[in-house]
PLY file of the C-alpha trace (Angstrom):
ply
format ascii 1.0
element vertex 201
property float x
property float y
property float z
element edge 200
property int vertex1
property int vertex2
end_header
85.16 74.44 101.91
88.76 73.69 102.90
90.41 76.16 99.93
88.77 79.20 102.21
91.56 80.91 103.12
93.12 80.83 99.52
89.32 81.92 97.55
89.79 85.33 100.18
93.25 85.74 99.51
92.80 85.79 95.43
89.13 87.63 96.05
90.71 90.40 97.40
93.09 91.19 94.51
90.11 92.55 92.66
88.56 91.07 90.00
88.79 87.37 89.03
87.24 85.17 86.05
85.57 81.84 87.75
87.83 79.80 85.46
90.82 81.15 86.69
89.65 80.02 90.14
89.11 76.48 89.09
92.14 76.34 87.50
94.05 77.30 90.55
92.29 74.80 92.18
90.84 77.14 94.52
87.41 75.02 94.82
89.03 71.76 95.73
86.80 69.10 95.19
83.58 70.82 94.94
80.61 69.26 91.61
80.26 72.40 89.47
77.07 72.33 91.97
78.19 73.23 94.92
80.54 75.68 93.12
77.56 77.59 91.45
75.78 77.36 95.13
78.48 79.24 96.91
79.63 81.44 94.28
75.15 82.27 94.17
75.34 82.74 98.23
78.68 84.89 98.19
77.13 87.45 95.61
73.68 87.26 97.80
75.48 88.10 100.80
77.76 90.75 99.15
81.02 89.61 99.49
81.12 89.52 95.16
79.42 91.18 92.46
78.97 89.39 88.60
80.70 91.80 86.44
79.15 93.60 83.58
81.58 93.04 80.18
84.72 95.40 79.47
82.84 96.80 75.79
81.94 99.93 77.06
83.37 99.84 80.43
84.92 103.65 79.56
82.26 105.43 79.05
80.14 103.99 81.97
83.49 105.24 84.01
83.67 108.45 82.49
79.63 108.83 83.22
80.13 107.08 87.07
83.09 109.65 87.95
81.13 112.68 86.89
77.77 110.74 88.79
80.54 110.02 91.98
82.48 113.11 91.86
79.40 115.04 92.65
77.73 113.06 95.41
81.73 112.93 97.32
81.18 116.60 96.63
77.64 116.87 98.53
79.38 114.87 101.56
81.10 117.94 102.42
77.57 119.56 103.53
75.24 116.21 103.94
75.52 111.97 104.73
71.92 111.76 102.52
73.55 109.98 100.10
75.51 107.35 100.94
76.02 105.13 97.22
78.43 105.44 94.96
77.80 103.68 91.61
80.49 101.03 89.97
81.16 100.86 86.36
82.65 97.58 86.98
79.12 96.25 88.08
76.86 98.35 87.20
75.60 98.43 90.65
75.35 101.00 93.64
78.19 100.60 95.98
77.66 100.88 99.87
80.19 104.30 101.43
79.88 106.59 104.37
80.52 109.98 104.56
83.75 109.48 106.12
84.89 107.18 103.14
83.18 109.63 99.97
85.45 112.15 101.68
88.00 109.57 101.97
87.68 109.38 98.27
87.30 113.36 97.73
90.63 113.54 99.52
92.95 111.37 97.11
91.02 112.94 94.10
92.41 116.37 95.02
96.07 115.10 95.88
95.76 114.20 99.31
98.11 110.33 99.36
98.44 110.24 102.58
95.34 108.52 105.22
96.21 111.77 107.95
95.67 114.21 105.54
92.14 112.04 104.11
91.52 112.69 108.07
92.45 116.20 108.55
90.08 117.13 105.45
87.56 115.39 106.81
88.00 116.69 110.26
88.34 120.49 109.32
84.76 120.29 107.58
83.37 118.23 110.45
84.46 120.93 113.03
83.45 124.09 111.25
79.83 122.45 110.73
80.10 121.95 114.31
79.93 118.55 114.53
81.52 115.76 116.77
81.82 112.12 116.53
79.77 109.72 118.22
81.58 106.85 119.02
81.73 104.24 121.48
78.12 105.34 123.27
79.65 109.19 123.82
80.30 112.09 122.25
83.75 113.02 121.53
84.11 116.79 123.11
88.30 117.20 122.12
89.90 117.54 118.97
92.46 115.57 118.89
89.76 112.57 120.00
87.60 113.26 117.03
91.09 113.37 114.39
92.23 110.20 116.31
89.42 107.97 115.21
89.70 109.67 111.79
92.66 108.64 111.64
92.16 105.51 112.84
88.99 105.53 109.86
91.49 106.29 107.21
94.23 104.10 107.47
91.62 101.45 107.73
89.99 102.27 105.00
93.50 103.04 103.02
94.24 99.01 103.33
90.94 97.46 103.72
88.30 99.45 101.46
90.42 101.86 98.71
91.74 98.67 96.97
87.77 97.11 96.32
87.20 100.62 95.91
90.06 100.81 92.90
88.46 96.84 91.81
84.95 98.75 91.47
85.96 101.65 89.54
85.05 104.03 92.35
87.61 105.87 92.67
87.13 109.71 91.36
90.65 110.07 89.01
91.96 107.20 86.58
93.70 104.78 88.37
95.55 102.29 85.54
96.10 100.22 88.66
92.73 99.33 88.42
92.39 98.43 84.99
91.13 94.96 84.38
92.66 92.52 82.00
91.70 92.58 78.21
90.75 88.79 78.66
88.47 89.23 81.06
84.73 88.34 80.68
80.87 88.23 82.36
82.33 85.35 85.16
84.60 88.13 86.53
83.80 88.87 90.03
84.85 92.29 92.64
85.32 91.16 95.90
82.67 94.00 97.33
82.94 93.58 101.15
85.54 95.45 103.65
85.01 96.26 107.46
85.56 99.99 109.08
85.35 101.19 112.74
81.62 101.97 113.87
81.37 106.19 114.33
79.41 108.33 113.27
79.22 112.36 113.12
76.46 114.58 115.13
75.60 117.59 115.87
0 1
1 2
2 3
3 4
4 5
5 6
6 7
7 8
8 9
9 10
10 11
11 12
12 13
13 14
14 15
15 16
16 17
17 18
18 19
19 20
20 21
21 22
22 23
23 24
24 25
25 26
26 27
27 28
28 29
29 30
30 31
31 32
32 33
33 34
34 35
35 36
36 37
37 38
38 39
39 40
40 41
41 42
42 43
43 44
44 45
45 46
46 47
47 48
48 49
49 50
50 51
51 52
52 53
53 54
54 55
55 56
56 57
57 58
58 59
59 60
60 61
61 62
62 63
63 64
64 65
65 66
66 67
67 68
68 69
69 70
70 71
71 72
72 73
73 74
74 75
75 76
76 77
77 78
78 79
79 80
80 81
81 82
82 83
83 84
84 85
85 86
86 87
87 88
88 89
89 90
90 91
91 92
92 93
93 94
94 95
95 96
96 97
97 98
98 99
99 100
100 101
101 102
102 103
103 104
104 105
105 106
106 107
107 108
108 109
109 110
110 111
111 112
112 113
113 114
114 115
115 116
116 117
117 118
118 119
119 120
120 121
121 122
122 123
123 124
124 125
125 126
126 127
127 128
128 129
129 130
130 131
131 132
132 133
133 134
134 135
135 136
136 137
137 138
138 139
139 140
140 141
141 142
142 143
143 144
144 145
145 146
146 147
147 148
148 149
149 150
150 151
151 152
152 153
153 154
154 155
155 156
156 157
157 158
158 159
159 160
160 161
161 162
162 163
163 164
164 165
165 166
166 167
167 168
168 169
169 170
170 171
171 172
172 173
173 174
174 175
175 176
176 177
177 178
178 179
179 180
180 181
181 182
182 183
183 184
184 185
185 186
186 187
187 188
188 189
189 190
190 191
191 192
192 193
193 194
194 195
195 196
196 197
197 198
198 199
199 200
């Protein structure tokens, strides 16, 4: 597809109607059959996700926030639960322990990613954990904090906008409200990268 860059740029903005993408010429000269196949592939690979109707969104959002808050609080002690519930798509979205704790920090009023990293490190260090990064355990506090700061910055830029679009933030966010005219043909970008690291005892 010749307009892949344009399509990706639009998808990362959040919810999109297929009709809008067609009107903007994102699919170029592709036939509807080719477009349908492309969307099926993107949904199957987790890059896009079909959205539920707007009807009932607020009720779903309230229930999901309670559920997601409990999951993120549990992340303070464990990494066993790796998914949050999206009221927008009605499906589970994979977020690791660090990402859950970043969302928790944000819900507590911490706006700076550096503060998110500090919160995560205060939790991990109190439990005797160290990060494992690029095949080695990081023994020094500064090393661990630096990796968490890099993760937090990447999360803020690449993953947090997706979390907002999918309704995963733990406090209401007016900027994440979808257009009231959007329908079942909405799609949300559900892909973002993160730096590989994990906590070890």
